[in-house]
CHARMM-style PDB file with segment names, atoms N, HN, CA, C and O in Angstrom:
ATOM      1  N   UNK     1     125.789  51.806 117.838  1.00  0.00      PROA
ATOM      2  CA  UNK     1     126.228  51.999 116.460  1.00  0.00      PROA
ATOM      3  C   UNK     1     126.297  50.637 115.787  1.00  0.00      PROA
ATOM      4  O   UNK     1     126.978  49.732 116.267  1.00  0.00      PROA
ATOM      5  N   UNK     2     125.601  50.500 114.691  1.00  0.00      PROA
ATOM      6  HN  UNK     2     125.048  51.236 114.300  1.00  0.00      PROA
ATOM      7  CA  UNK     2     125.697  49.274 113.907  1.00  0.00      PROA
ATOM      8  C   UNK     2     126.814  49.438 112.879  1.00  0.00      PROA
ATOM      9  O   UNK     2     127.326  50.540 112.677  1.00  0.00      PROA
ATOM     10  N   UNK     3     127.179  48.358 112.247  1.00  0.00      PROA
ATOM     11  HN  UNK     3     126.763  47.463 112.411  1.00  0.00      PROA
ATOM     12  CA  UNK     3     128.221  48.432 111.226  1.00  0.00      PROA
ATOM     13  C   UNK     3     127.645  48.235 109.840  1.00  0.00      PROA
ATOM     14  O   UNK     3     128.330  47.728 108.951  1.00  0.00      PROA
ATOM     15  N   UNK     4     126.390  48.628 109.640  1.00  0.00      PROA
ATOM     16  HN  UNK     4     125.834  49.039 110.362  1.00  0.00      PROA
ATOM     17  CA  UNK     4     125.747  48.481 108.346  1.00  0.00      PROA
ATOM     18  C   UNK     4     125.419  49.811 107.700  1.00  0.00      PROA
ATOM     19  O   UNK     4     124.469  49.896 106.922  1.00  0.00      PROA
ATOM     20  N   UNK     5     126.179  50.849 108.001  1.00  0.00      PROA
ATOM     21  HN  UNK     5     126.951  50.780 108.633  1.00  0.00      PROA
ATOM     22  CA  UNK     5     125.909  52.164 107.442  1.00  0.00      PROA
ATOM     23  C   UNK     5     126.201  52.171 105.944  1.00  0.00      PROA
ATOM     24  O   UNK     5     127.164  51.558 105.483  1.00  0.00      PROA
ATOM     25  N   UNK     6     125.351  52.877 105.189  1.00  0.00      PROA
ATOM     26  HN  UNK     6     124.568  53.375 105.563  1.00  0.00      PROA
ATOM     27  CA  UNK     6     125.605  52.973 103.754  1.00  0.00      PROA
ATOM     28  C   UNK     6     126.843  53.817 103.454  1.00  0.00      PROA
ATOM     29  O   UNK     6     127.135  54.795 104.143  1.00  0.00      PROA
ATOM     30  N   UNK     7     127.547  53.419 102.425  1.00  0.00      PROA
ATOM     31  HN  UNK     7     127.310  52.625 101.865  1.00  0.00      PROA
ATOM     32  CA  UNK     7     128.711  54.145 101.926  1.00  0.00      PROA
ATOM     33  C   UNK     7     128.385  54.591 100.511  1.00  0.00      PROA
ATOM     34  O   UNK     7     128.104  53.763  99.644  1.00  0.00      PROA
ATOM     35  N   UNK     8     128.422  55.885 100.277  1.00  0.00      PROA
ATOM     36  HN  UNK     8     128.650  56.558 100.981  1.00  0.00      PROA
ATOM     37  CA  UNK     8     128.165  56.411  98.939  1.00  0.00      PROA
ATOM     38  C   UNK     8     129.375  57.211  98.496  1.00  0.00      PROA
ATOM     39  O   UNK     8     130.198  57.623  99.313  1.00  0.00      PROA
ATOM     40  N   UNK     9     129.472  57.425  97.196  1.00  0.00      PROA
ATOM     41  HN  UNK     9     128.804  57.090  96.532  1.00  0.00      PROA
ATOM     42  CA  UNK     9     130.608  58.173  96.653  1.00  0.00      PROA
ATOM     43  C   UNK     9     130.209  58.826  95.347  1.00  0.00      PROA
ATOM     44  O   UNK     9     129.298  58.376  94.653  1.00  0.00      PROA
ATOM     45  N   UNK    10     130.917  59.902  95.029  1.00  0.00      PROA
ATOM     46  HN  UNK    10     131.657  60.268  95.593  1.00  0.00      PROA
ATOM     47  CA  UNK    10     130.705  60.602  93.765  1.00  0.00      PROA
ATOM     48  C   UNK    10     131.503  59.925  92.659  1.00  0.00      PROA
ATOM     49  O   UNK    10     132.466  59.211  92.938  1.00  0.00      PROA
ATOM     50  N   UNK    11     131.119  60.139  91.430  1.00  0.00      PROA
ATOM     51  HN  UNK    11     130.337  60.719  91.203  1.00  0.00      PROA
ATOM     52  CA  UNK    11     131.832  59.588  90.276  1.00  0.00      PROA
ATOM     53  C   UNK    11     133.278  60.091  90.241  1.00  0.00      PROA
ATOM     54  O   UNK    11     134.159  59.411  89.717  1.00  0.00      PROA
ATOM     55  N   UNK    12     133.521  61.278  90.798  1.00  0.00      PROA
ATOM     56  HN  UNK    12     132.804  61.831  91.224  1.00  0.00      PROA
ATOM     57  CA  UNK    12     134.887  61.817  90.855  1.00  0.00      PROA
ATOM     58  C   UNK    12     135.823  60.907  91.642  1.00  0.00      PROA
ATOM     59  O   UNK    12     137.024  60.886  91.375  1.00  0.00      PROA
ATOM     60  N   UNK    13     135.300  60.160  92.603  1.00  0.00      PROA
ATOM     61  HN  UNK    13     134.324  60.177  92.820  1.00  0.00      PROA
ATOM     62  CA  UNK    13     136.117  59.237  93.394  1.00  0.00      PROA
ATOM     63  C   UNK    13     136.658  58.132  92.491  1.00  0.00      PROA
ATOM     64  O   UNK    13     137.840  57.795  92.549  1.00  0.00      PROA
ATOM     65  N   UNK    14     135.794  57.579  91.669  1.00  0.00      PROA
ATOM     66  HN  UNK    14     134.833  57.853  91.622  1.00  0.00      PROA
ATOM     67  CA  UNK    14     136.215  56.529  90.730  1.00  0.00      PROA
ATOM     68  C   UNK    14     137.270  57.078  89.779  1.00  0.00      PROA
ATOM     69  O   UNK    14     138.264  56.408  89.496  1.00  0.00      PROA
ATOM     70  N   UNK    15     137.059  58.288  89.289  1.00  0.00      PROA
ATOM     71  HN  UNK    15     136.252  58.832  89.519  1.00  0.00      PROA
ATOM     72  CA  UNK    15     138.007  58.918  88.366  1.00  0.00      PROA
ATOM     73  C   UNK    15     139.369  59.132  89.022  1.00  0.00      PROA
ATOM     74  O   UNK    15     140.402  58.876  88.403  1.00  0.00      PROA
ATOM     75  N   UNK    16     139.377  59.600  90.272  1.00  0.00      PROA
ATOM     76  HN  UNK    16     138.538  59.808  90.774  1.00  0.00      PROA
ATOM     77  CA  UNK    16     140.647  59.841  90.963  1.00  0.00      PROA
ATOM     78  C   UNK    16     141.391  58.534  91.218  1.00  0.00      PROA
ATOM     79  O   UNK    16     142.612  58.475  91.073  1.00  0.00      PROA
ATOM     80  N   UNK    17     140.665  57.493  91.595  1.00  0.00      PROA
ATOM     81  HN  UNK    17     139.673  57.541  91.713  1.00  0.00      PROA
ATOM     82  CA  UNK    17     141.304  56.185  91.779  1.00  0.00      PROA
ATOM     83  C   UNK    17     141.931  55.731  90.467  1.00  0.00      PROA
ATOM     84  O   UNK    17     143.072  55.269  90.452  1.00  0.00      PROA
ATOM     85  N   UNK    18     141.196  55.857  89.368  1.00  0.00      PROA
ATOM     86  HN  UNK    18     140.269  56.232  89.380  1.00  0.00      PROA
ATOM     87  CA  UNK    18     141.714  55.451  88.051  1.00  0.00      PROA
ATOM     88  C   UNK    18     142.955  56.259  87.681  1.00  0.00      PROA
ATOM     89  O   UNK    18     143.913  55.710  87.136  1.00  0.00      PROA
ATOM     90  N   UNK    19     142.944  57.552  87.971  1.00  0.00      PROA
ATOM     91  HN  UNK    19     142.166  57.998  88.414  1.00  0.00      PROA
ATOM     92  CA  UNK    19     144.099  58.395  87.663  1.00  0.00      PROA
ATOM     93  C   UNK    19     145.328  57.987  88.474  1.00  0.00      PROA
ATOM     94  O   UNK    19     146.455  58.104  87.992  1.00  0.00      PROA
ATOM     95  N   UNK    20     145.123  57.518  89.679  1.00  0.00      PROA
ATOM     96  HN  UNK    20     144.208  57.423  90.071  1.00  0.00      PROA
ATOM     97  CA  UNK    20     146.244  57.126  90.544  1.00  0.00      PROA
ATOM     98  C   UNK    20     146.787  55.742  90.204  1.00  0.00      PROA
ATOM     99  O   UNK    20     147.870  55.378  90.661  1.00  0.00      PROA
ATOM    100  N   UNK    21     146.062  54.973  89.419  1.00  0.00      PROA
ATOM    101  HN  UNK    21     145.182  55.268  89.047  1.00  0.00      PROA
ATOM    102  CA  UNK    21     146.514  53.644  89.005  1.00  0.00      PROA
ATOM    103  C   UNK    21     147.296  53.780  87.711  1.00  0.00      PROA
ATOM    104  O   UNK    21     146.749  53.648  86.616  1.00  0.00      PROA
ATOM    105  N   UNK    22     148.570  54.044  87.857  1.00  0.00      PROA
ATOM    106  HN  UNK    22     149.014  54.151  88.746  1.00  0.00      PROA
ATOM    107  CA  UNK    22     149.398  54.373  86.700  1.00  0.00      PROA
ATOM    108  C   UNK    22     150.187  53.196  86.147  1.00  0.00      PROA
ATOM    109  O   UNK    22     150.686  53.277  85.024  1.00  0.00      PROA
ATOM    110  N   UNK    23     150.316  52.113  86.890  1.00  0.00      PROA
ATOM    111  HN  UNK    23     149.911  52.048  87.802  1.00  0.00      PROA
ATOM    112  CA  UNK    23     151.107  50.974  86.432  1.00  0.00      PROA
ATOM    113  C   UNK    23     150.182  49.823  86.060  1.00  0.00      PROA
ATOM    114  O   UNK    23     149.561  49.209  86.927  1.00  0.00      PROA
ATOM    115  N   UNK    24     150.095  49.533  84.763  1.00  0.00      PROA
ATOM    116  HN  UNK    24     150.600  50.032  84.058  1.00  0.00      PROA
ATOM    117  CA  UNK    24     149.181  48.503  84.280  1.00  0.00      PROA
ATOM    118  C   UNK    24     149.531  47.117  84.804  1.00  0.00      PROA
ATOM    119  O   UNK    24     148.642  46.283  84.980  1.00  0.00      PROA
ATOM    120  N   UNK    25     150.810  46.857  85.057  1.00  0.00      PROA
ATOM    121  HN  UNK    25     151.532  47.534  84.915  1.00  0.00      PROA
ATOM    122  CA  UNK    25     151.235  45.533  85.503  1.00  0.00      PROA
ATOM    123  C   UNK    25     150.676  45.177  86.870  1.00  0.00      PROA
ATOM    124  O   UNK    25     150.569  43.999  87.212  1.00  0.00      PROA
ATOM    125  N   UNK    26     150.320  46.182  87.648  1.00  0.00      PROA
ATOM    126  HN  UNK    26     150.406  47.138  87.370  1.00  0.00      PROA
ATOM    127  CA  UNK    26     149.846  45.943  89.015  1.00  0.00      PROA
ATOM    128  C   UNK    26     148.401  45.487  89.076  1.00  0.00      PROA
ATOM    129  O   UNK    26     147.963  44.955  90.097  1.00  0.00      PROA
ATOM    130  N   UNK    27     147.663  45.684  88.011  1.00  0.00      PROA
ATOM    131  HN  UNK    27     148.019  46.116  87.182  1.00  0.00      PROA
ATOM    132  CA  UNK    27     146.267  45.262  87.991  1.00  0.00      PROA
ATOM    133  C   UNK    27     145.471  45.877  89.126  1.00  0.00      PROA
ATOM    134  O   UNK    27     145.583  47.074  89.392  1.00  0.00      PROA
ATOM    135  N   UNK    28     144.677  45.071  89.786  1.00  0.00      PROA
ATOM    136  HN  UNK    28     144.587  44.099  89.569  1.00  0.00      PROA
ATOM    137  CA  UNK    28     143.817  45.543  90.862  1.00  0.00      PROA
ATOM    138  C   UNK    28     144.545  45.825  92.164  1.00  0.00      PROA
ATOM    139  O   UNK    28     143.946  46.366  93.093  1.00  0.00      PROA
ATOM    140  N   UNK    29     145.827  45.474  92.258  1.00  0.00      PROA
ATOM    141  HN  UNK    29     146.314  45.034  91.503  1.00  0.00      PROA
ATOM    142  CA  UNK    29     146.565  45.715  93.500  1.00  0.00      PROA
ATOM    143  C   UNK    29     146.686  47.197  93.816  1.00  0.00      PROA
ATOM    144  O   UNK    29     146.717  47.570  94.989  1.00  0.00      PROA
ATOM    145  N   UNK    30     146.756  48.051  92.803  1.00  0.00      PROA
ATOM    146  HN  UNK    30     146.731  47.748  91.850  1.00  0.00      PROA
ATOM    147  CA  UNK    30     146.821  49.499  93.049  1.00  0.00      PROA
ATOM    148  C   UNK    30     145.498  49.990  93.639  1.00  0.00      PROA
ATOM    149  O   UNK    30     145.490  50.808  94.560  1.00  0.00      PROA
ATOM    150  N   UNK    31     144.400  49.498  93.117  1.00  0.00      PROA
ATOM    151  HN  UNK    31     144.406  48.834  92.369  1.00  0.00      PROA
ATOM    152  CA  UNK    31     143.088  49.884  93.652  1.00  0.00      PROA
ATOM    153  C   UNK    31     142.980  49.422  95.098  1.00  0.00      PROA
ATOM    154  O   UNK    31     142.554  50.185  95.965  1.00  0.00      PROA
ATOM    155  N   UNK    32     143.362  48.178  95.361  1.00  0.00      PROA
ATOM    156  HN  UNK    32     143.708  47.558  94.657  1.00  0.00      PROA
ATOM    157  CA  UNK    32     143.328  47.653  96.718  1.00  0.00      PROA
ATOM    158  C   UNK    32     144.199  48.494  97.645  1.00  0.00      PROA
ATOM    159  O   UNK    32     143.809  48.772  98.779  1.00  0.00      PROA
ATOM    160  N   UNK    33     145.350  48.891  97.182  1.00  0.00      PROA
ATOM    161  HN  UNK    33     145.667  48.665  96.261  1.00  0.00      PROA
ATOM    162  CA  UNK    33     146.256  49.707  97.985  1.00  0.00      PROA
ATOM    163  C   UNK    33     145.642  51.064  98.325  1.00  0.00      PROA
ATOM    164  O   UNK    33     145.750  51.526  99.460  1.00  0.00      PROA
ATOM    165  N   UNK    34     145.008  51.694  97.359  1.00  0.00      PROA
ATOM    166  HN  UNK    34     144.920  51.318  96.436  1.00  0.00      PROA
ATOM    167  CA  UNK    34     144.362  52.995  97.598  1.00  0.00      PROA
ATOM    168  C   UNK    34     143.251  52.841  98.638  1.00  0.00      PROA
ATOM    169  O   UNK    34     143.142  53.647  99.563  1.00  0.00      PROA
ATOM    170  N   UNK    35     142.435  51.810  98.482  1.00  0.00      PROA
ATOM    171  HN  UNK    35     142.523  51.156  97.730  1.00  0.00      PROA
ATOM    172  CA  UNK    35     141.344  51.589  99.432  1.00  0.00      PROA
ATOM    173  C   UNK    35     141.878  51.260 100.828  1.00  0.00      PROA
ATOM    174  O   UNK    35     141.415  51.815 101.824  1.00  0.00      PROA
ATOM    175  N   UNK    36     142.847  50.360 100.887  1.00  0.00      PROA
ATOM    176  HN  UNK    36     143.223  49.909 100.078  1.00  0.00      PROA
ATOM    177  CA  UNK    36     143.365  49.876 102.162  1.00  0.00      PROA
ATOM    178  C   UNK    36     144.231  50.897 102.887  1.00  0.00      PROA
ATOM    179  O   UNK    36     144.148  51.024 104.109  1.00  0.00      PROA
ATOM    180  N   UNK    37     145.057  51.624 102.148  1.00  0.00      PROA
ATOM    181  HN  UNK    37     145.125  51.521 101.156  1.00  0.00      PROA
ATOM    182  CA  UNK    37     146.035  52.503 102.783  1.00  0.00      PROA
ATOM    183  C   UNK    37     145.631  53.971 102.834  1.00  0.00      PROA
ATOM    184  O   UNK    37     146.236  54.755 103.566  1.00  0.00      PROA
ATOM    185  N   UNK    38     144.626  54.346 102.072  1.00  0.00      PROA
ATOM    186  HN  UNK    38     144.135  53.709 101.478  1.00  0.00      PROA
ATOM    187  CA  UNK    38     144.216  55.746 102.045  1.00  0.00      PROA
ATOM    188  C   UNK    38     142.811  55.932 102.614  1.00  0.00      PROA
ATOM    189  O   UNK    38     142.620  56.707 103.551  1.00  0.00      PROA
ATOM    190  N   UNK    39     141.840  55.236 102.062  1.00  0.00      PROA
ATOM    191  HN  UNK    39     141.995  54.607 101.300  1.00  0.00      PROA
ATOM    192  CA  UNK    39     140.448  55.466 102.446  1.00  0.00      PROA
ATOM    193  C   UNK    39     140.073  54.805 103.770  1.00  0.00      PROA
ATOM    194  O   UNK    39     139.519  55.464 104.650  1.00  0.00      PROA
ATOM    195  N   UNK    40     140.362  53.526 103.921  1.00  0.00      PROA
ATOM    196  HN  UNK    40     140.812  52.991 103.206  1.00  0.00      PROA
ATOM    197  CA  UNK    40     139.916  52.813 105.113  1.00  0.00      PROA
ATOM    198  C   UNK    40     140.486  53.371 106.420  1.00  0.00      PROA
ATOM    199  O   UNK    40     139.757  53.425 107.411  1.00  0.00      PROA
ATOM    200  N   UNK    41     141.747  53.786 106.466  1.00  0.00      PROA
ATOM    201  HN  UNK    41     142.339  53.743 105.662  1.00  0.00      PROA
ATOM    202  CA  UNK    41     142.239  54.370 107.726  1.00  0.00      PROA
ATOM    203  C   UNK    41     141.467  55.625 108.143  1.00  0.00      PROA
ATOM    204  O   UNK    41     141.173  55.800 109.326  1.00  0.00      PROA
ATOM    205  N   UNK    42     141.141  56.491 107.198  1.00  0.00      PROA
ATOM    206  HN  UNK    42     141.381  56.349 106.237  1.00  0.00      PROA
ATOM    207  CA  UNK    42     140.391  57.715 107.521  1.00  0.00      PROA
ATOM    208  C   UNK    42     138.993  57.377 108.026  1.00  0.00      PROA
ATOM    209  O   UNK    42     138.524  57.947 109.011  1.00  0.00      PROA
ATOM    210  N   UNK    43     138.338  56.447 107.345  1.00  0.00      PROA
ATOM    211  HN  UNK    43     138.719  55.984 106.545  1.00  0.00      PROA
ATOM    212  CA  UNK    43     136.987  56.063 107.738  1.00  0.00      PROA
ATOM    213  C   UNK    43     137.013  55.369 109.105  1.00  0.00      PROA
ATOM    214  O   UNK    43     136.187  55.668 109.968  1.00  0.00      PROA
ATOM    215  N   UNK    44     137.947  54.457 109.299  1.00  0.00      PROA
ATOM    216  HN  UNK    44     138.618  54.214 108.598  1.00  0.00      PROA
ATOM    217  CA  UNK    44     138.057  53.732 110.570  1.00  0.00      PROA
ATOM    218  C   UNK    44     138.332  54.672 111.720  1.00  0.00      PROA
ATOM    219  O   UNK    44     137.754  54.527 112.797  1.00  0.00      PROA
ATOM    220  N   UNK    45     139.208  55.630 111.503  1.00  0.00      PROA
ATOM    221  HN  UNK    45     139.678  55.748 110.628  1.00  0.00      PROA
ATOM    222  CA  UNK    45     139.536  56.594 112.552  1.00  0.00      PROA
ATOM    223  C   UNK    45     138.293  57.363 113.004  1.00  0.00      PROA
ATOM    224  O   UNK    45     138.070  57.553 114.200  1.00  0.00      PROA
ATOM    225  N   UNK    46     137.495  57.796 112.044  1.00  0.00      PROA
ATOM    226  HN  UNK    46     137.676  57.642 111.073  1.00  0.00      PROA
ATOM    227  CA  UNK    46     136.287  58.546 112.393  1.00  0.00      PROA
ATOM    228  C   UNK    46     135.283  57.652 113.128  1.00  0.00      PROA
ATOM    229  O   UNK    46     134.645  58.098 114.082  1.00  0.00      PROA
ATOM    230  N   UNK    47     135.138  56.395 112.694  1.00  0.00      PROA
ATOM    231  HN  UNK    47     135.656  56.033 111.920  1.00  0.00      PROA
ATOM    232  CA  UNK    47     134.246  55.475 113.385  1.00  0.00      PROA
ATOM    233  C   UNK    47     134.692  55.286 114.831  1.00  0.00      PROA
ATOM    234  O   UNK    47     133.867  55.308 115.745  1.00  0.00      PROA
ATOM    235  N   UNK    48     135.990  55.100 115.041  1.00  0.00      PROA
ATOM    236  HN  UNK    48     136.661  55.082 114.299  1.00  0.00      PROA
ATOM    237  CA  UNK    48     136.495  54.907 116.401  1.00  0.00      PROA
ATOM    238  C   UNK    48     136.278  56.134 117.266  1.00  0.00      PROA
ATOM    239  O   UNK    48     135.862  56.007 118.418  1.00  0.00      PROA
ATOM    240  N   UNK    49     136.552  57.324 116.735  1.00  0.00      PROA
ATOM    241  HN  UNK    49     136.889  57.427 115.799  1.00  0.00      PROA
ATOM    242  CA  UNK    49     136.322  58.560 117.488  1.00  0.00      PROA
ATOM    243  C   UNK    49     134.854  58.689 117.878  1.00  0.00      PROA
ATOM    244  O   UNK    49     134.530  59.037 119.013  1.00  0.00      PROA
ATOM    245  N   UNK    50     133.980  58.407 116.932  1.00  0.00      PROA
ATOM    246  HN  UNK    50     134.244  58.125 116.009  1.00  0.00      PROA
ATOM    247  CA  UNK    50     132.551  58.530 117.218  1.00  0.00      PROA
ATOM    248  C   UNK    50     132.099  57.496 118.250  1.00  0.00      PROA
ATOM    249  O   UNK    50     131.272  57.794 119.112  1.00  0.00      PROA
ATOM    250  N   UNK    51     132.644  56.283 118.159  1.00  0.00      PROA
ATOM    251  HN  UNK    51     133.316  56.042 117.459  1.00  0.00      PROA
ATOM    252  CA  UNK    51     132.286  55.251 119.128  1.00  0.00      PROA
ATOM    253  C   UNK    51     132.716  55.671 120.538  1.00  0.00      PROA
ATOM    254  O   UNK    51     131.957  55.507 121.493  1.00  0.00      PROA
ATOM    255  N   UNK    52     133.928  56.209 120.665  1.00  0.00      PROA
ATOM    256  HN  UNK    52     134.544  56.342 119.889  1.00  0.00      PROA
ATOM    257  CA  UNK    52     134.434  56.667 121.964  1.00  0.00      PROA
ATOM    258  C   UNK    52     133.546  57.765 122.528  1.00  0.00      PROA
ATOM    259  O   UNK    52     133.285  57.808 123.730  1.00  0.00      PROA
ATOM    260  N   UNK    53     133.083  58.654 121.652  1.00  0.00      PROA
ATOM    261  HN  UNK    53     133.295  58.619 120.676  1.00  0.00      PROA
ATOM    262  CA  UNK    53     132.237  59.768 122.077  1.00  0.00      PROA
ATOM    263  C   UNK    53     130.766  59.376 122.228  1.00  0.00      PROA
ATOM    264  O   UNK    53     129.955  60.191 122.668  1.00  0.00      PROA
ATOM    265  N   UNK    54     130.417  58.153 121.872  1.00  0.00      PROA
ATOM    266  HN  UNK    54     131.076  57.492 121.515  1.00  0.00      PROA
ATOM    267  CA  UNK    54     129.039  57.698 121.962  1.00  0.00      PROA
ATOM    268  C   UNK    54     128.138  58.266 120.876  1.00  0.00      PROA
ATOM    269  O   UNK    54     126.918  58.304 121.037  1.00  0.00      PROA
ATOM    270  N   UNK    55     128.728  58.704 119.778  1.00  0.00      PROA
ATOM    271  HN  UNK    55     129.718  58.673 119.647  1.00  0.00      PROA
ATOM    272  CA  UNK    55     127.962  59.277 118.671  1.00  0.00      PROA
ATOM    273  C   UNK    55     127.776  58.233 117.570  1.00  0.00      PROA
ATOM    274  O   UNK    55     128.595  57.330 117.403  1.00  0.00      PROA
ATOM    275  N   UNK    56     126.706  58.376 116.843  1.00  0.00      PROA
ATOM    276  HN  UNK    56     126.040  59.109 116.979  1.00  0.00      PROA
ATOM    277  CA  UNK    56     126.406  57.458 115.744  1.00  0.00      PROA
ATOM    278  C   UNK    56     126.853  58.024 114.401  1.00  0.00      PROA
ATOM    279  O   UNK    56     126.981  59.235 114.223  1.00  0.00      PROA
ATOM    280  N   UNK    57     127.080  57.128 113.482  1.00  0.00      PROA
ATOM    281  HN  UNK    57     126.975  56.144 113.626  1.00  0.00      PROA
ATOM    282  CA  UNK    57     127.287  57.480 112.079  1.00  0.00      PROA
ATOM    283  C   UNK    57     126.181  56.783 111.305  1.00  0.00      PROA
ATOM    284  O   UNK    57     126.046  55.561 111.359  1.00  0.00      PROA
ATOM    285  N   UNK    58     125.403  57.557 110.598  1.00  0.00      PROA
ATOM    286  HN  UNK    58     125.512  58.550 110.555  1.00  0.00      PROA
ATOM    287  CA  UNK    58     124.297  57.006 109.827  1.00  0.00      PROA
ATOM    288  C   UNK    58     124.697  56.718 108.382  1.00  0.00      PROA
ATOM    289  O   UNK    58     124.131  55.839 107.733  1.00  0.00      PROA
ATOM    290  N   UNK    59     125.688  57.476 107.886  1.00  0.00      PROA
ATOM    291  HN  UNK    59     126.148  58.190 108.413  1.00  0.00      PROA
ATOM    292  CA  UNK    59     126.055  57.352 106.475  1.00  0.00      PROA
ATOM    293  C   UNK    59     127.457  57.915 106.289  1.00  0.00      PROA
ATOM    294  O   UNK    59     127.857  58.858 106.972  1.00  0.00      PROA
ATOM    295  N   UNK    60     128.196  57.326 105.356  1.00  0.00      PROA
ATOM    296  HN  UNK    60     127.871  56.560 104.802  1.00  0.00      PROA
ATOM    297  CA  UNK    60     129.515  57.832 104.965  1.00  0.00      PROA
ATOM    298  C   UNK    60     129.453  58.164 103.481  1.00  0.00      PROA
ATOM    299  O   UNK    60     128.996  57.356 102.673  1.00  0.00      PROA
ATOM    300  N   UNK    61     129.915  59.357 103.131  1.00  0.00      PROA
ATOM    301  HN  UNK    61     130.286  60.014 103.788  1.00  0.00      PROA
ATOM    302  CA  UNK    61     129.958  59.752 101.725  1.00  0.00      PROA
ATOM    303  C   UNK    61     131.378  60.203 101.399  1.00  0.00      PROA
ATOM    304  O   UNK    61     131.988  60.966 102.148  1.00  0.00      PROA
ATOM    305  N   UNK    62     131.895  59.718 100.270  1.00  0.00      PROA
ATOM    306  HN  UNK    62     131.400  59.098  99.662  1.00  0.00      PROA
ATOM    307  CA  UNK    62     133.253  60.071  99.833  1.00  0.00      PROA
ATOM    308  C   UNK    62     133.125  60.899  98.568  1.00  0.00      PROA
ATOM    309  O   UNK    62     132.368  60.556  97.659  1.00  0.00      PROA
ATOM    310  N   UNK    63     133.870  61.991  98.521  1.00  0.00      PROA
ATOM    311  HN  UNK    63     134.485  62.269  99.259  1.00  0.00      PROA
ATOM    312  CA  UNK    63     133.946  62.794  97.307  1.00  0.00      PROA
ATOM    313  C   UNK    63     135.375  63.270  97.124  1.00  0.00      PROA
ATOM    314  O   UNK    63     136.268  62.852  97.861  1.00  0.00      PROA
ATOM    315  N   UNK    64     135.601  64.134  96.157  1.00  0.00      PROA
ATOM    316  HN  UNK    64     134.876  64.474  95.558  1.00  0.00      PROA
ATOM    317  CA  UNK    64     136.940  64.617  95.831  1.00  0.00      PROA
ATOM    318  C   UNK    64     136.940  66.136  95.860  1.00  0.00      PROA
ATOM    319  O   UNK    64     136.036  66.790  95.339  1.00  0.00      PROA
ATOM    320  N   UNK    65     137.978  66.679  96.481  1.00  0.00      PROA
ATOM    321  HN  UNK    65     138.712  66.148  96.904  1.00  0.00      PROA
ATOM    322  CA  UNK    65     138.177  68.123  96.482  1.00  0.00      PROA
ATOM    323  C   UNK    65     139.674  68.374  96.355  1.00  0.00      PROA
ATOM    324  O   UNK    65     140.469  67.831  97.122  1.00  0.00      PROA
ATOM    325  N   UNK    66     140.050  69.191  95.392  1.00  0.00      PROA
ATOM    326  HN  UNK    66     139.405  69.633  94.769  1.00  0.00      PROA
ATOM    327  CA  UNK    66     141.468  69.509  95.154  1.00  0.00      PROA
ATOM    328  C   UNK    66     142.314  68.245  94.998  1.00  0.00      PROA
ATOM    329  O   UNK    66     143.401  68.145  95.568  1.00  0.00      PROA
ATOM    330  N   UNK    67     141.815  67.293  94.233  1.00  0.00      PROA
ATOM    331  HN  UNK    67     140.932  67.374  93.770  1.00  0.00      PROA
ATOM    332  CA  UNK    67     142.502  66.031  93.932  1.00  0.00      PROA
ATOM    333  C   UNK    67     142.795  65.178  95.162  1.00  0.00      PROA
ATOM    334  O   UNK    67     143.736  64.385  95.158  1.00  0.00      PROA
ATOM    335  N   UNK    68     142.002  65.334  96.201  1.00  0.00      PROA
ATOM    336  HN  UNK    68     141.236  65.978  96.204  1.00  0.00      PROA
ATOM    337  CA  UNK    68     142.123  64.517  97.409  1.00  0.00      PROA
ATOM    338  C   UNK    68     140.746  63.978  97.783  1.00  0.00      PROA
ATOM    339  O   UNK    68     139.727  64.609  97.502  1.00  0.00      PROA
ATOM    340  N   UNK    69     140.724  62.826  98.408  1.00  0.00      PROA
ATOM    341  HN  UNK    69     141.551  62.314  98.636  1.00  0.00      PROA
ATOM    342  CA  UNK    69     139.467  62.257  98.887  1.00  0.00      PROA
ATOM    343  C   UNK    69     139.010  63.046 100.108  1.00  0.00      PROA
ATOM    344  O   UNK    69     139.812  63.395 100.975  1.00  0.00      PROA
ATOM    345  N   UNK    70     137.718  63.317 100.162  1.00  0.00      PROA
ATOM    346  HN  UNK    70     137.067  63.033  99.459  1.00  0.00      PROA
ATOM    347  CA  UNK    70     137.127  63.936 101.348  1.00  0.00      PROA
ATOM    348  C   UNK    70     135.969  63.066 101.812  1.00  0.00      PROA
ATOM    349  O   UNK    70     135.364  62.340 101.022  1.00  0.00      PROA
ATOM    350  N   UNK    71     135.675  63.147 103.076  1.00  0.00      PROA
ATOM    351  HN  UNK    71     136.166  63.736 103.718  1.00  0.00      PROA
ATOM    352  CA  UNK    71     134.705  62.243 103.695  1.00  0.00      PROA
ATOM    353  C   UNK    71     133.681  63.056 104.478  1.00  0.00      PROA
ATOM    354  O   UNK    71     134.026  64.009 105.177  1.00  0.00      PROA
ATOM    355  N   UNK    72     132.419  62.663 104.351  1.00  0.00      PROA
ATOM    356  HN  UNK    72     132.139  61.889 103.784  1.00  0.00      PROA
ATOM    357  CA  UNK    72     131.346  63.268 105.123  1.00  0.00      PROA
ATOM    358  C   UNK    72     130.696  62.154 105.933  1.00  0.00      PROA
ATOM    359  O   UNK    72     130.308  61.120 105.390  1.00  0.00      PROA
ATOM    360  N   UNK    73     130.585  62.374 107.219  1.00  0.00      PROA
ATOM    361  HN  UNK    73     130.900  63.214 107.660  1.00  0.00      PROA
ATOM    362  CA  UNK    73     129.964  61.412 108.120  1.00  0.00      PROA
ATOM    363  C   UNK    73     128.709  62.038 108.690  1.00  0.00      PROA
ATOM    364  O   UNK    73     128.785  63.035 109.408  1.00  0.00      PROA
ATOM    365  N   UNK    74     127.554  61.470 108.382  1.00  0.00      PROA
ATOM    366  HN  UNK    74     127.491  60.660 107.799  1.00  0.00      PROA
ATOM    367  CA  UNK    74     126.289  61.986 108.895  1.00  0.00      PROA
ATOM    368  C   UNK    74     125.764  61.078 109.986  1.00  0.00      PROA
ATOM    369  OT1 UNK    74     124.702  61.341 110.550  1.00  0.00      PROA
TER     370      UNK     74
END
């Protein structure tokens, strides 16, 4: 497994991140927090599970369903 897999996302992902950034004083820290504390743990967990199982991930796609981020690993 290489670590150069493409990451794609729907426009709804950008919209949901923007909706969750409610405090203007925080600037980009809210975006960083969403990426670091919400998205990256889910993606990392799946990568680790696949590595343990000897399976590859060719692509990661993020979208939104019911106001939550969802992930597809191909």
